[in-house]
VMD Tcl script that draws the C-alpha trace (Angstrom):
set ca {
  {-65.49 68.66 29.63}
  {-62.42 67.35 31.22}
  {-61.08 66.64 27.64}
  {-61.52 70.21 26.73}
  {-59.87 71.13 29.95}
  {-56.96 69.29 29.13}
  {-56.77 70.52 25.39}
  {-56.63 73.87 26.38}
  {-54.16 73.30 29.24}
  {-51.63 72.04 26.52}
  {-52.35 74.88 24.37}
  {-52.15 77.61 27.25}
  {-49.20 76.02 29.13}
  {-46.97 75.54 26.23}
  {-44.04 76.23 28.53}
  {-45.02 73.69 30.83}
  {-45.70 75.96 33.81}
  {-46.55 79.82 34.33}
  {-45.34 81.87 37.50}
  {-47.03 85.19 38.27}
  {-46.96 87.56 41.11}
  {-49.51 87.08 43.81}
  {-50.37 87.88 47.14}
  {-49.94 85.82 50.28}
  {-51.60 82.63 50.37}
  {-52.87 82.75 46.88}
  {-51.90 80.80 43.40}
  {-48.55 81.87 42.11}
  {-47.65 78.93 39.78}
  {-49.66 77.02 37.35}
  {-48.14 73.43 36.17}
  {-49.41 71.48 33.14}
  {-50.42 67.89 33.89}
  {-47.85 66.63 31.27}
  {-44.96 68.78 33.04}
  {-45.89 67.35 36.15}
  {-45.99 63.57 34.87}
  {-42.66 64.04 33.17}
  {-40.88 65.53 36.14}
  {-42.21 62.89 38.54}
  {-40.96 59.95 36.35}
  {-37.44 61.80 35.91}
  {-37.31 61.86 39.95}
  {-38.12 58.13 40.05}
  {-41.77 58.00 40.55}
  {-44.18 55.61 39.10}
  {-47.62 57.40 38.09}
  {-50.75 55.07 39.74}
  {-53.39 57.52 38.83}
  {-54.73 60.76 37.94}
  {-57.56 62.75 39.18}
  {-59.53 65.88 39.00}
  {-60.99 67.70 42.04}
  {-64.65 68.57 42.07}
  {-66.97 70.94 43.52}
  {-70.43 69.91 44.89}
  {-72.83 72.63 45.10}
  {-75.93 72.63 47.46}
  {-78.45 71.14 44.80}
  {-76.06 68.16 44.46}
  {-74.92 68.88 40.76}
  {-70.95 68.15 40.61}
  {-68.68 70.44 38.83}
  {-65.08 69.98 37.97}
  {-62.94 72.10 40.33}
  {-59.70 74.02 39.46}
  {-57.24 71.20 40.48}
  {-55.88 68.11 39.15}
  {-53.83 65.74 40.96}
  {-51.56 62.71 40.14}
  {-51.10 59.72 42.56}
  {-47.28 58.37 42.73}
  {-45.30 55.67 44.34}
  {-41.29 55.92 44.70}
  {-39.82 53.07 42.66}
}
mol new
graphics top color blue
foreach p $ca { graphics top sphere $p radius 0.5 }
foreach p [lrange $ca 0 end-1] q [lrange $ca 1 end] { graphics top cylinder $p $q radius 0.2 }
display resetview
């Protein structure tokens, strides 16, 4: 499932990011993982790991959430 999400991200975010109008306290910028990693490296950070958010529903089932993250260390 995560593999498909990453593949779709590369197809849908060909420009690396997408900005769109949004209400206050709503998402208005989506950044691809590859763009975030490249930008972090360019700014002098070392990537220590990558993670994905998870949603836990009441029956205990785990689903992928809508956010990804990268763990960085400044060189």
